[in-house]
C-alpha positions as CSV (number, residue, x, y, z in Angstrom):
1,M,-24.6,-10.2,22.9
2,S,-24.4,-13.3,24.6
3,Q,-22.6,-16.6,23.3
4,T,-25.9,-18.4,23.3
5,E,-27.3,-15.6,21.3
6,A,-24.7,-15.4,18.5
7,T,-24.9,-19.3,18.1
8,A,-28.8,-18.9,18.0
9,N,-28.9,-15.9,15.2
10,P,-25.9,-16.6,12.7
11,S,-26.5,-13.5,10.9
12,N,-24.8,-11.7,13.7
13,V,-21.4,-13.4,13.4
14,V,-18.5,-12.6,11.3
15,R,-18.1,-15.4,8.8
16,A,-15.1,-17.4,9.2
17,D,-14.8,-18.5,5.3
18,V,-15.6,-15.0,3.4
19,P,-18.1,-15.5,0.3
20,I,-16.2,-15.4,-2.8
21,K,-18.4,-12.2,-3.8
22,Q,-17.0,-10.4,-0.7
23,K,-13.6,-11.5,-1.2
24,G,-14.0,-9.9,-4.9
25,A,-15.5,-6.8,-3.7
26,Y,-12.8,-6.5,-1.1
27,G,-10.3,-7.0,-4.0
28,A,-11.6,-4.2,-6.3
29,G,-11.0,-1.9,-3.1
30,T,-7.5,-3.4,-2.9
31,L,-7.1,-2.8,-6.8
32,T,-8.2,0.9,-6.0
33,L,-5.7,1.0,-3.5
34,N,-3.0,0.1,-5.5
35,L,-4.0,2.3,-8.5
36,L,-4.6,5.7,-7.0
37,P,-0.9,6.4,-6.1
38,G,0.4,3.9,-8.8
39,A,-0.9,6.5,-11.0
40,L,-0.4,9.5,-8.9
41,G,3.4,8.5,-9.2
42,V,3.6,8.1,-13.0
43,F,1.6,11.0,-13.7
44,S,4.1,13.0,-11.1
45,F,6.9,12.5,-13.6
46,F,5.3,14.6,-16.1
47,L,4.4,17.8,-13.6
48,I,8.7,18.7,-14.5
49,T,8.5,17.9,-18.5
50,A,4.5,18.4,-19.2
51,F,3.7,21.4,-17.4
52,G,7.3,22.9,-16.4
53,I,7.6,22.9,-12.9
54,D,10.8,23.3,-11.2
55,P,12.0,19.4,-9.8
56,F,12.2,21.2,-6.5
57,L,8.8,22.4,-6.6
58,A,7.8,19.0,-8.1
59,G,9.2,17.3,-5.0
60,L,7.7,19.8,-2.5
61,L,4.2,18.6,-4.2
62,G,4.9,14.8,-3.7
63,G,6.4,15.5,-0.3
64,L,3.8,17.9,1.4
65,P,0.3,16.0,1.2
66,R,2.2,12.9,2.8
67,L,3.3,15.3,5.8
68,F,-0.8,16.3,5.8
69,D,-1.7,12.7,5.5
70,A,0.4,12.0,8.8
71,L,-2.7,14.1,10.5
72,T,-5.5,12.4,8.6
73,D,-5.1,9.1,9.0
74,P,-4.8,8.7,12.7
75,I,-8.0,11.2,13.1
76,M,-9.9,9.0,10.4
77,G,-8.8,5.6,12.1
78,F,-10.8,7.3,15.2
79,I,-13.6,8.4,13.7
80,T,-14.4,5.1,11.8
81,D,-13.6,3.0,14.7
82,N,-16.1,5.2,16.7
83,T,-18.8,5.5,14.2
84,K,-22.3,4.0,14.5
85,S,-24.8,4.1,11.6
86,R,-27.0,1.3,10.2
87,W,-24.5,0.4,7.3
88,G,-21.7,-0.2,9.9
89,R,-18.5,1.7,11.0
90,R,-16.8,1.7,7.9
91,R,-18.9,1.2,4.6
92,P,-20.6,5.0,4.1
93,Y,-17.1,6.4,4.5
94,I,-15.4,4.0,1.6
95,V,-18.8,4.6,-0.6
96,V,-18.1,8.7,0.0
97,G,-14.6,8.7,0.0
98,A,-14.2,6.7,-3.1
99,I,-16.1,9.1,-4.9
100,L,-14.1,12.4,-3.5
101,S,-10.8,10.5,-4.9
102,G,-12.2,9.6,-7.9
103,V,-13.5,13.3,-8.2
104,F,-10.4,15.4,-7.2
105,F,-7.7,12.8,-8.6
106,A,-8.9,14.0,-12.1
107,L,-9.6,17.7,-11.3
108,L,-5.9,17.4,-9.5
109,W,-4.6,16.8,-13.1
110,Q,-6.4,19.4,-15.2
111,L,-3.3,21.4,-15.3
112,D,-3.0,24.3,-17.9
113,P,0.9,23.9,-19.5
114,E,0.5,27.6,-20.5
115,A,-0.3,29.0,-17.1
116,S,2.4,30.5,-14.9
117,Q,4.8,28.2,-12.7
118,A,3.2,29.8,-9.5
119,Y,-0.3,29.0,-10.6
120,N,0.2,25.2,-11.4
121,F,2.2,25.0,-7.9
122,W,-0.5,26.3,-6.0
123,Y,-3.1,24.6,-8.0
124,F,-1.8,21.4,-7.9
125,L,-0.8,21.6,-4.3
126,I,-4.8,22.8,-3.1
127,F,-6.6,19.9,-4.9
128,S,-3.4,17.5,-3.9
129,L,-4.4,18.0,0.2
130,I,-8.5,18.1,-0.8
131,F,-7.5,14.7,-2.7
132,T,-5.8,13.5,0.6
133,I,-8.6,14.0,2.4
134,G,-10.8,12.3,0.1
135,N,-8.6,9.2,-0.1
136,T,-7.8,9.0,3.7
137,M,-11.6,8.7,3.9
138,F,-11.7,5.8,1.6
139,A,-8.2,3.8,2.7
140,T,-8.6,4.1,6.3
141,P,-11.9,2.5,6.7
142,F,-11.2,0.2,4.1
143,V,-8.0,-1.4,5.1
144,A,-9.8,-1.4,8.7
145,L,-12.7,-3.4,7.0
146,G,-10.8,-6.3,5.8
147,Y,-9.2,-7.0,9.1
148,E,-13.1,-7.6,10.5
149,M,-14.4,-9.7,7.8
150,T,-13.5,-13.1,9.1
151,S,-12.3,-13.8,12.8
152,D,-10.6,-17.0,11.4
153,Y,-6.8,-17.1,11.7
154,N,-6.2,-19.0,8.5
155,E,-8.9,-17.2,6.6
156,R,-7.4,-13.5,7.2
157,T,-4.3,-14.9,5.3
158,R,-6.6,-16.1,2.5
159,L,-8.7,-12.9,2.1
160,M,-5.9,-10.9,2.0
161,A,-4.1,-13.3,-0.5
162,F,-7.1,-12.9,-2.7
163,A,-7.0,-9.1,-2.5
164,Q,-3.6,-8.7,-3.1
165,T,-3.8,-11.0,-6.2
166,M,-6.5,-8.5,-7.7
167,G,-4.6,-5.3,-6.5
168,Q,-1.0,-6.8,-8.4
169,I,-3.6,-5.9,-11.6
170,A,-3.0,-1.9,-10.9
171,W,0.8,-2.6,-10.9
172,M,0.3,-4.3,-14.1
173,I,-1.2,-1.4,-15.8
174,V,0.6,1.5,-14.3
175,P,3.6,1.2,-15.9
176,W,2.3,1.1,-19.5
177,F,0.7,4.8,-18.6
178,W,4.2,6.6,-19.0
179,V,4.0,4.8,-22.5
180,M,1.0,5.8,-23.3
181,I,1.3,9.7,-22.3
182,A,4.6,9.9,-24.3
183,D,3.1,8.5,-27.2
184,P,2.6,11.0,-30.1
185,E,0.2,8.9,-31.8
186,L,-2.1,8.9,-29.0
187,F,-2.1,12.8,-27.8
188,D,-1.0,15.6,-29.4
189,S,0.9,16.2,-26.2
190,Q,2.0,15.0,-22.8
191,A,-0.3,17.3,-21.0
192,Q,-3.2,16.3,-23.1
193,G,-2.1,12.7,-22.1
194,V,-2.2,13.2,-18.7
195,R,-5.5,15.0,-18.4
196,T,-7.2,12.5,-20.6
197,L,-5.7,9.2,-19.0
198,S,-6.6,10.9,-15.5
199,L,-10.7,10.9,-16.3
200,Y,-10.3,7.1,-17.1
201,V,-8.2,6.4,-14.0
202,A,-10.4,8.5,-11.9
203,G,-13.7,6.9,-13.3
204,A,-12.2,3.2,-12.8
205,C,-11.3,4.2,-9.3
206,I,-14.6,5.4,-8.2
207,V,-16.7,2.2,-9.4
208,L,-14.4,-0.2,-8.0
209,G,-13.8,1.5,-5.0
210,I,-17.6,1.7,-3.7
211,L,-17.8,-2.3,-4.5
212,P,-16.7,-2.9,-1.0
213,G,-18.9,-0.3,0.9
214,L,-21.6,-2.0,-1.0
215,F,-20.9,-5.8,-0.6
216,C,-18.7,-6.3,2.3
217,K,-19.7,-7.0,5.5
218,G,-17.9,-6.7,8.8
219,I,-18.4,-6.7,12.6
220,D,-22.0,-5.5,14.0
221,S,-21.1,-2.5,15.3
222,N,-24.4,-1.9,17.1
223,K,-23.2,-4.8,19.7
224,M,-20.1,-3.0,20.3
225,E,-19.9,-0.7,24.0
226,N,-17.7,2.5,25.1
227,R,-17.5,4.3,22.0
228,A,-17.0,7.9,21.6
229,E,-19.2,10.7,20.9
230,I,-18.2,12.4,18.3
231,S,-19.3,16.0,17.3
232,F,-18.1,19.0,17.0
233,A,-18.2,19.7,20.7
234,T,-16.5,17.1,21.6
235,I,-13.6,17.8,19.3
236,W,-10.9,18.4,21.8
237,T,-12.0,15.5,23.6
238,N,-11.8,13.2,20.6
239,L,-8.4,14.5,19.6
240,A,-7.0,13.6,22.7
241,A,-8.5,10.3,22.4
242,V,-6.8,10.1,19.1
243,F,-3.2,10.2,21.1
244,S,-4.3,8.3,23.5
245,G,-5.4,5.6,21.2
246,I,-1.8,6.0,19.3
247,K,0.0,5.6,22.9
248,K,-1.9,2.0,23.6
249,V,-1.3,1.0,19.6
250,F,2.9,1.6,20.5
251,K,2.3,-0.6,23.8
252,N,1.3,-3.3,21.4
253,G,4.5,-5.3,21.0
254,P,3.8,-8.0,18.1
255,F,2.3,-4.8,16.1
256,V,5.1,-2.8,16.6
257,R,7.5,-5.5,15.4
258,L,5.1,-5.6,12.1
259,C,5.3,-1.6,11.5
260,S,8.9,-1.9,11.9
261,A,9.4,-4.8,9.6
262,T,7.1,-3.2,7.0
263,F,9.2,0.1,7.6
264,L,12.3,-2.0,6.6
265,V,11.3,-4.3,3.7
266,F,9.0,-1.3,1.7
267,N,11.6,1.3,2.5
268,G,14.7,-0.8,1.1
269,F,12.2,-1.9,-1.8
270,Q,10.9,1.3,-2.8
271,L,14.2,3.5,-2.2
272,V,15.7,1.6,-5.4
273,A,12.4,1.0,-7.2
274,S,14.2,3.7,-9.8
275,F,17.3,2.0,-10.3
276,S,16.3,-0.7,-12.2
277,F,14.9,2.0,-15.0
278,F,17.9,3.7,-15.2
279,I,20.6,0.3,-15.2
280,I,18.3,-1.1,-18.4
281,V,18.6,2.7,-20.1
282,F,22.3,3.5,-19.2
283,H,24.0,0.0,-18.5
284,M,22.3,-2.4,-20.9
285,F,21.4,0.0,-23.5
286,D,24.3,2.7,-23.1
287,G,21.3,5.8,-22.6
288,D,19.6,4.4,-26.2
289,Y,16.0,5.7,-25.1
290,G,15.0,4.1,-28.7
291,A,16.7,0.9,-28.3
292,T,15.1,0.8,-24.4
293,G,11.5,1.1,-25.8
294,S,9.6,-0.5,-23.4
295,W,11.9,-3.5,-21.7
296,P,11.3,-1.0,-18.0
297,A,7.6,-1.4,-18.5
298,W,7.5,-5.4,-19.2
299,F,10.1,-5.3,-16.2
300,S,7.5,-4.1,-14.1
301,T,4.6,-6.0,-15.4
302,I,6.6,-9.2,-15.3
303,S,6.9,-8.8,-11.8
304,A,3.2,-7.7,-10.7
305,I,2.1,-11.0,-12.6
306,T,4.7,-13.1,-11.1
307,T,3.5,-11.8,-7.8
308,A,-0.2,-12.3,-8.3
309,F,-0.3,-15.7,-9.8
310,L,2.7,-17.5,-8.3
311,V,3.9,-16.0,-5.6
312,I,0.9,-15.1,-3.1
313,P,-0.5,-18.7,-3.9
314,I,2.6,-20.4,-2.4
315,I,2.8,-17.7,0.5
316,T,-0.6,-18.7,1.4
317,W,0.0,-22.1,1.6
318,M,3.5,-21.5,3.6
319,A,1.1,-19.9,6.2
320,N,-1.5,-22.2,6.7
321,K,1.1,-24.9,6.8
322,W,3.8,-23.4,8.9
323,G,2.4,-20.2,10.6
324,K,2.7,-16.5,9.2
325,R,5.9,-15.2,10.9
326,N,7.5,-18.3,9.5
327,A,6.0,-17.6,5.8
328,F,7.4,-14.0,6.4
329,V,10.9,-15.1,7.5
330,I,11.2,-17.8,4.5
331,S,9.8,-15.2,2.1
332,T,11.9,-12.7,3.1
333,M,15.0,-15.1,2.5
334,I,13.8,-15.5,-0.7
335,S,13.3,-12.3,-1.7
336,I,17.3,-11.7,-0.6
337,V,18.7,-14.2,-3.1
338,G,16.5,-12.6,-5.9
339,Y,17.8,-9.3,-5.3
340,A,21.6,-10.8,-5.5
341,L,20.6,-12.6,-9.0
342,K,20.1,-8.9,-10.4
343,W,24.0,-8.5,-10.5
344,W,23.8,-11.4,-13.6
345,G,20.4,-10.6,-14.5
346,F,20.8,-7.1,-16.1
347,D,23.0,-8.7,-19.1
348,P,23.6,-6.2,-21.8
349,S,24.0,-9.0,-24.2
350,N,20.9,-10.6,-23.3
351,P,18.0,-8.5,-22.3
352,W,15.8,-11.4,-21.5
353,M,17.6,-12.4,-18.5
354,I,16.3,-9.3,-16.7
355,F,13.2,-11.5,-15.9
356,M,15.5,-14.5,-14.4
357,P,15.3,-12.5,-10.8
358,I,11.8,-11.9,-10.8
359,P,9.9,-15.1,-9.4
360,L,12.4,-14.8,-6.1
361,M,12.4,-11.1,-5.7
362,S,8.7,-10.8,-5.3
363,F,8.4,-13.1,-2.8
364,G,9.5,-9.9,-0.7
365,I,6.8,-7.7,-1.7
366,G,3.9,-10.5,-2.3
367,G,5.0,-11.6,1.5
368,L,4.9,-8.5,2.8
369,F,1.2,-7.3,2.5
370,T,-0.9,-10.2,2.4
371,L,1.1,-11.5,5.8
372,M,1.2,-8.5,7.4
373,M,-2.1,-7.5,6.7
374,S,-3.5,-10.7,8.4
375,M,-1.5,-10.8,11.3
376,T,-2.6,-7.3,11.8
377,A,-6.0,-8.7,12.2
378,D,-4.6,-10.8,14.8
379,V,-3.3,-8.2,16.5
380,C,-6.9,-6.3,17.0
381,D,-7.9,-9.3,18.8
382,M,-5.1,-9.2,21.2
383,D,-5.6,-5.3,21.7
384,E,-9.4,-5.9,22.1
385,L,-8.2,-8.4,25.0
386,D,-5.9,-6.2,26.6
387,N,-7.9,-2.9,26.4
388,G,-11.6,-3.6,25.8
389,M,-14.2,-1.9,23.5
390,P,-14.4,-0.2,21.1
391,R,-12.2,-2.2,18.5
392,R,-9.5,-0.3,17.1
393,E,-9.2,-1.9,13.4
394,G,-9.3,1.7,11.9
395,T,-6.7,3.0,14.2
396,F,-4.3,-0.1,13.8
397,G,-4.7,0.2,9.8
398,A,-3.9,3.9,10.1
399,I,-0.7,3.4,12.4
400,Y,0.4,1.1,9.9
401,W,0.1,2.5,6.8
402,L,1.3,6.0,7.9
403,M,4.6,3.8,8.4
404,V,4.2,2.6,4.5
405,K,4.0,6.2,3.6
406,L,6.6,7.6,6.0
407,G,9.2,4.8,4.4
408,Q,7.8,5.5,0.8
409,A,8.6,9.9,1.4
410,L,12.2,8.5,3.1
411,A,12.6,6.4,0.0
412,L,12.3,9.3,-2.7
413,I,14.4,11.7,-0.7
414,L,17.2,8.7,-0.3
415,G,16.4,7.1,-3.7
416,G,18.0,10.8,-5.0
417,L,20.6,11.0,-2.8
418,V,21.9,7.7,-3.6
419,I,21.8,8.6,-7.3
420,K,24.2,11.5,-6.9
421,L,26.2,9.9,-4.4
422,V,26.9,6.7,-7.1
423,G,27.9,9.7,-9.4
424,F,25.1,9.9,-12.3
425,D,25.5,12.7,-14.3
426,P,21.6,13.7,-15.7
427,G,23.0,15.6,-18.3
428,A,25.1,13.1,-19.8
429,A,23.9,10.5,-22.7
430,S,26.1,7.9,-21.1
431,Q,27.3,7.2,-17.5
432,S,30.7,5.6,-16.7
433,A,31.3,2.4,-15.5
434,E,32.2,3.0,-12.2
435,T,28.8,4.7,-11.6
436,M,26.7,2.1,-12.8
437,I,28.7,-0.6,-10.9
438,N,28.1,1.3,-7.8
439,L,24.5,2.1,-8.8
440,R,23.9,-1.6,-9.2
441,L,25.6,-2.8,-6.3
442,A,23.1,0.0,-4.4
443,D,20.4,-2.0,-6.5
444,I,21.5,-5.2,-4.4
445,I,23.0,-4.2,-1.3
446,I,19.7,-1.6,-0.1
447,P,16.9,-3.6,-0.6
448,A,18.7,-7.0,1.1
449,S,20.2,-5.2,3.9
450,T,16.6,-3.7,4.9
451,A,15.3,-7.4,4.2
452,A,17.6,-8.9,6.6
453,L,17.1,-6.6,9.4
454,A,13.1,-7.2,8.8
455,I,13.8,-11.0,9.4
456,L,15.5,-10.1,12.9
457,V,13.0,-8.0,13.7
458,M,10.1,-11.0,12.9
459,W,12.5,-13.6,14.7
460,N,10.9,-13.2,18.4
461,Y,7.2,-12.3,16.7
462,D,5.1,-14.8,19.4
463,L,1.3,-14.3,18.6
464,T,1.3,-17.8,17.2
465,E,-1.7,-19.3,16.0
466,E,-2.1,-20.9,19.1
467,K,-1.9,-17.9,20.8
468,A,-4.1,-15.9,18.4
469,R,-6.9,-18.5,18.7
470,A,-6.7,-18.5,22.4
471,I,-7.0,-14.9,22.4
472,K,-10.0,-15.3,20.1
473,A,-11.8,-18.0,22.7
474,K,-11.3,-15.8,25.5
475,L,-13.0,-12.6,23.7
476,V,-16.1,-15.2,23.0
477,S,-16.5,-16.4,26.0
478,L,-16.1,-12.4,27.7
479,R,-18.5,-11.0,25.2
480,G,-19.7,-13.5,22.4
481,E,-19.1,-13.5,19.0
482,L,-19.6,-10.3,17.1
């Protein structure tokens, strides 16, 4: 399509300003993207307590599907990048993937507490792998769709900010699943609570997850050239193309910086994510779970509310005024100050002080995904200029989120190791003062250090607004608007 044709036929142009209906639909998909892993993390606690799975086996059930994810994400990215259909490259997969994700999430948790450990282990593992396929079919094209919903540098940030704000609703809700499942007035047993609540989560994810597939608009892929043929006859050629695409992605310097910074910030955050619970219980309330009550849940919920309605709007303003890279550096510096304030925030004499560091800490994760997803969309333009068609939003999205998942898996392993190294005794009703001091120091030093390293990684990030707009203008001059 020529530039003249694009101007004459605005329906073929990706709008610079994304309509509010499409932003809402994409935000609903982001809520689903957060709700599924959030619920999975909470429910996994009850594999041990409600269904009698050995802790080591429970760890395997959490880790093995993530390794499988490492294979499926890039393959799905390649498939969605090269798909041609009357509904576009992304939307059919999003609808089908959302339905499959919900159905298999519900089936995944219909475990029998009376069954043998071996039966429950293999039941959960098999359905986890099937659920992973469905979730990959939803998540990879969904993320890619967001990269191509607008070609405007600043509107990309506004879209991601809107979506991340809606996505934070999941983190306002998820902490209360633990409270609900463990409440004997709601459910006769923890097993019944998990099985029942999983049905509601699955239903919500299906309804919300299909909305971006129904209402969001991406690039008109019918005008896109050089797409690979996808069929059983070309499977080996396609696999070779998957690895070739991954190699090209990692030759993109700005994208490697985005992935590295994300890995550092998110890994540091996730590694200590559970520490707050231990510190609240054993430092502030001396191991008294009854006195602890719902303070940990409120800590997580207030964090999500602050991120959604205070931090993300400020970060969006900073990005529009000073640029995305500068907004990331500033927001990450602010989060380091917030981490340091946790030393005074977790005060046994005044539990309300736990909320004091939250507004500053929230700049870390709030800035990370809002800005990084917006910048990845800019990188996709750069990749097209360097490597031509087809555009690889699916591959970039798959590799980016693969780094997030690898960081999460590593954080789960290292988090347990840190808890052990500080001398935490899981069988003791209370912990020594030395153990709690070491845990509190780790809770501050680890995320602050990884955040500082991420700032160094992003310091020379050079895909500025001026450069991004020049790349877009060059692309339009070469192939017109898409």
